[in-house]
Each structure stands twice: as structure tokens, then as C-alpha cells.
C-alpha positions, -999 to +999 in steps of 0.1 A: +000+000+000+013+035-009+022+057+021+001+085+007-030+064+006-023+051+041-021+086+054-053+097+037-072+067+050-060+074+085-069+111+082-105+102+071-108+076+099-096+101+125-118+129+111-148+107+116-138+100+151-134+138+157-170+143+147-179+126+180-165+154+201-189+168+226-206+200+215-193+230+235-160+215+246-141+235+220-148+272+218-154+289+184-129+311+169-154+339+167-158+338+205-121+343+213-110+374+230-089+398+209-052+394+213-028+423+217-004+426+188+023+444+207+044+428+234+034+436+269+052+407+287+087+404+301+118+412+281+136+383+264+157+365+290+194+356+286+184+321+297+149+311+285+120+300+307+086+286+300+055+307+296+038+320+328+007+300+315+026+267+319+035+254+353+050+219+353+067+210+385+086+182+401+068+169+431+086+161+464+082+125+472+068+115+506+090+084+504+127+086+496+137+054+478+170+055+498+152+062+532+118+045+533+095+065+555+113+098+550+095+130+546+092+155+518+126+170+527+144+138+519+157+151+486+136+129+462+113+144+437+091+130+409+088+139+372+054+152+361+047+125+335+011+138+331+027+169+314+051+150+292+052+154+255+072+132+232+100+112+249+125+137+262+122+150+298+133+186+302+164+187+324+145+209+349+119+183+354+141+152+355+134+132+387+159+136+416+171+111+442+197+128+464+214+103+486+221+110+522+197+140+519+224+165+510+221+194+486+241+188+454+279+194+459+291+227+446+319+214+423+342+237+404+347+222+369+382+237+367+392+219+398+373+186+394+392+155+385+383+119+374+407+093+387+409+058+370+431+034+390+432-001+405+438-031+382+451-010+353+485-006+337+484+032+337+464+050+364+450+082+348+436+115+360+414+135+337+403+171+339+369+180+325+386+199+296+406+168+288+375+146+287+358+171+263+387+169+239+381+131+234+356+118+208+321+121+222+288+104+216+252+114+223+225+088+231+190+090+243+183+068+274+159+067+303+169+066+339+147+049+365+149+043+402+145+006+411+118+016+435+097+035+409+061+026+414+067+006+446+033-005+460+040+012+494+035+045+475+015+034+445-015+021+465-022+056+478-011+075+447-036+096+428-016+108+397+008+092+373+035+115+387+030+097+420+028+062+406+056+063+380+074+096+384+109+082+393+117+078+356+129+104+330+145+103+296+172+125+282+198+129+255+232+123+272+265+134+258+299+123+269+328+098+264+322+061+263+337+046+295+353+019+273+376+045+257+389+056+291+394+021+304+412+010+273+435+040+276+443+030+312+451-006+301+430-033+318+448-061+337+436-097+333+423-098+369+399-069+364+363-080+362+343-052+380+346-014+384+337+006+415+324+041+407+325+067+435+308+101+438+322+134+451+293+142+474+295+141+512+281+105+514+307+092+488+281+070+471+298+040+455+285+013+432+300-019+418+294-026+381+305-056+360+333-048+336+314-064+308+287-037+311+313-009+316+330-018+283+296-021+265+275+011+266+283+031+298+289+068+293+309+093+313+284+121+307+290+159+310+260+171+291+222+165+292+197+177+266+222+200+249+237+217+279+259+209+309+245+183+333+227+201+360+239+200+397+210+178+408+219+154+380+256+151+388+275+182+375+301+182+362+304+144+355+281+114+360+278+078+348+250+068+325+244+031+327+217+024+301+188+002+312+200-006+347+188+005+381+192+042+387+216+036+417+243+025+392+243+059+374+267+075+399+265+113+399+293+138+407+317+111+395+352+114+409+368+080+409+366+046+391+386+017+405+391-015+385+387-045+409+384-083+407+350-086+426+321-064+437+328-043+467+294-048+484+290-011+491+264+005+514+236+006+487+244-029+475+240-044+510+210-024+523+182-011+500+189-031+468+190-068+476+156-083+469+141-108+494+113-128+479+092-156+494+099-178+463+136-176+471+131-194+504+151-170+526+177-162+500+182-127+485+185-117+449+217-097+445+226-074+417+193-074+399+205-049+373+181-046+344+148-027+346+119-048+333+094-037+307+070-011+319+043+012+304+018+037+317-009+058+302-001+095+309-033+109+294-060+104+306-045+094+340-052+100+376-063+135+385-075+143+350-112+149+343-127+143+308-151+172+299-175+149+281-180+119+259-164+118+224-130+114+209-098+114+229-063+103+221-049+080+248-012+085+251+016+072+273+051+059+277+067+025+275+103+015+283+125-014+291+161-018+304+165-051+284+159-039+248+137-018+226+100-018+229+084-040+203+047-032+208+022-016+231-014-027+235-042-006+250-074-019+267-104+004+275-124-024+291-102-035+320-082-060+300-110-080+284-099-069+250-066-054+237-057-034+206-023-023+193-013+013+199+007+034+174+044+038+184+057+072+178+092+074+162+119+072+172+117+038+190+151+034+207+168+008+229+166+016+266+147+049+260+111+060+266+088+052+237+057+073+232+025+054+222-009+067+210-044+052+207-076+067+193-106+063+217-142+073+215-156+075+250-193+067+253-197+084+287-199+051+306-174+038+332-142+025+316-109+010+328-078+021+307-047+000+307-015-004+286+009-033+284+042-033+265+063-061+250+100-059+245+124-084+228+122-108+258+086-107+270+055-089+280+047-066+309+029-087+336-005-082+353-005-079+391-015-115+393+013-127+370+039-107+390+026-122+422+032-156+408+068-146+399+073-135+434+056-165+449+030-145+468-007-139+469-016-107+449-030-092+482+006-092+495+014-061+473-016-043+489-006-050+524+032-052+527+051-023+542+083-036+527+100-016+500+096-035+467+119-028+437+113-038+401+075-035+405+062-033+370+025-046+368+000-031+344-014+002+357-053+006+354-070+040+354-107+040+362-128+065+343-161+074+361-193+086+344-185+122+354-152+119+336-130+117+367-099+094+363-088+074+394-060+050+403-074+015+399-045-007+407-055-018+442 
């Protein structure tokens, strides 16, 4: 079929759907207030800002993923996914997890250094200027906290920002870590790296050398400008597809070692104890599993009336690219394929869209994604993987990482949209 014909058929089909819009939900052009031709706003700024009519904001999290039970001053904040457009998260809205509840360190880029040492032939020290002289790459990747969507928070969450806001997607620019490690000369005994931050808590994380030599970046830029202080200025690791804890911010040191160092984060918040493991713990559960969520309409939205709406959302996986996304408007009884918006990239957010005519009756909206290795599970299927009854997720007070079941949104007859997971 010719692309032109396909486009025309789609246009006609969607035009027919648009005819179902509720009368009165869209104002007529003749009823608009006259707009002033001259400028009466603020002067153009040296560093741009959004319009005063737009007000997206990160939301402080009531539960710090590093300190369960912590208050809103714990240094964790959530991305407003309900306001997201496309797949790139503005740097100013990228989620934040600040370990040890400290403000970002105030690091002078002229004085900052990156040390590479340990099981290498030539220990090296790089300035930021020296790193920027090396061949660079730019890649689009999501970051996600392992605790994103944990049921402890999700069962009481009202909005998609509260259920899934610990993920964001950016274009990262920097030097492949493999280039630096090769320059240092790897010794045969080297099998892991330990990356350490320059903040007061000296956060450190062990990463297998195989991953470090594959696709890890030493990033100094995000979305076309320097990485912001909350995101690790002047240097950070970007470890595509893996738990956010691996993406060490304020990077100051990388040591080549022969085994994981079992650092603070590796021995406390991140081992996973599941009933099916019979008392054992799952260590170094790196990859983030496939996950998707409808961002519009989602919790807190209110549909003005029956008629046509475009359902849209995000899907992502730390294992591979997203292959497909399906949407259900009847609580999972039937599923239909959504359209994937280009580009569809490995280990990046993927935007999906689905045309829907709401008849004004109660509805349950859901999405499920499929990557190259499998499909996003239902809550019941995930409980089976964990070896628990599904009610366990609704009652446990334990922090649960890698919680990726299908998220339902309940649409009531008055158009209100509510969290329908539990």
C-alpha cells in the first residue's frame, strides 16, 4: 500500500472520530478574546524560561527510595509524567534522588578530576577539559529508580506522577567509558569497576566490567547543555537500562577490581528478598523490566464529556527496545495495538498513541508493552513470579523494587480518572 493512501485513509478515519467530540467542549474562533499585537510581557531572557501560563513542577516524594518513610525534605522528587510530550524529559523536570539528603555538591569544573586506577597498567587522572577533547557520543536513554512505582506509595497515589514519576528520559553526551578504560590498560584480573561520587556521602557502586565496556557513558551534558547540579554536574555515569543507583552522579573515581565491593547501597536497599527464594536474597538485579503507563488520561484528569480522545503514554525497558504496546479500554477484556511514535530506541522512553471514542460510561484504561524478551505482567502474574498472593502487594510495608505490573486508570461517568491498581 502506498504511504500517501495510508495517510489519507488514516486522516479520514480520525476525522470521523473527531466528529464525536462533545458540542461545547471546544470554543469557536469567533468567540475568542482579541489578542494584543504588541508585546506587553517580560523582556527576552538571557536564559529562557517557560510561559507563565505553563506550570509543570517536580513533586517532592513522601517516600525517599533511599530512606523509606522519609518526609518530603528527603531530597527525592518526581517527574510530572502527566505533562510530558514526546519522549524527552526537560532537564529541569528530571526526577531527583539525592542520597544522604544532602544538597548537590558545589563542584568547580576547573578543579574537578576523574581518577581511574586499580587493576590497570596506567592510572589516569582527567580534567573536564581533557575529557571534552576526546571523541564524544550522544545517546537517548531513560533513567529509572529501582523503587519506581513501589506499592507502598502506589497504592495511595492519585496521579501518574506519584505512581511512576521516578523515571525520566534525556539525551546524554559524553565519552564512552570503554575509551577511558582501554587507555588505562585493563589487567587480566579486572572484572568489576567501583564508581564513586564526590558528594558528602561518597556513594559508590560496583558494576561488572562487561557492562562498563559495553555502553556506559561518562556524561558531562544532558539535553544540549551541561549536566545540572541535581543530575551530577560536572560528570556522571549513565548506565543504560540498569537500576538508577548505578548511574553515579558527581563522578570522581573509578577503580578496577576483581570482585564487587558490596558497598552500602548494595548491601542495604537493593538486595531483593522474595518468598519464592526461600530465605535467600536476589543480589545485583540490574536490568529494569518492561513497563508502560498511560499518561493521558490518567489519575487526576477529568474528561469534559463523551467523544474522541487520544490516549497516550510511555513505555520503556532496560532489556531492549519496545516491540509493541497494546491498550485496553475495558479493564483487560480486549486489547488493541497502539501506534508507536518514532523514534523507537533501545533503553529509552517510547511514546504510544491510541484513538478512543468514550461513550460516557465507566471505563478502565490499561496499557501493556512487549520488549524483545517478554510482556509486561499483570499484578496476578507478577505475584506468581514473586511466589506471593496478589494481596501481598496491597498490604506489605516492605519496599519493593522492580514492581512493573499493568497500571489501570478508572474513568467514572462524570469523567474523573482514578488510580485503579488496588
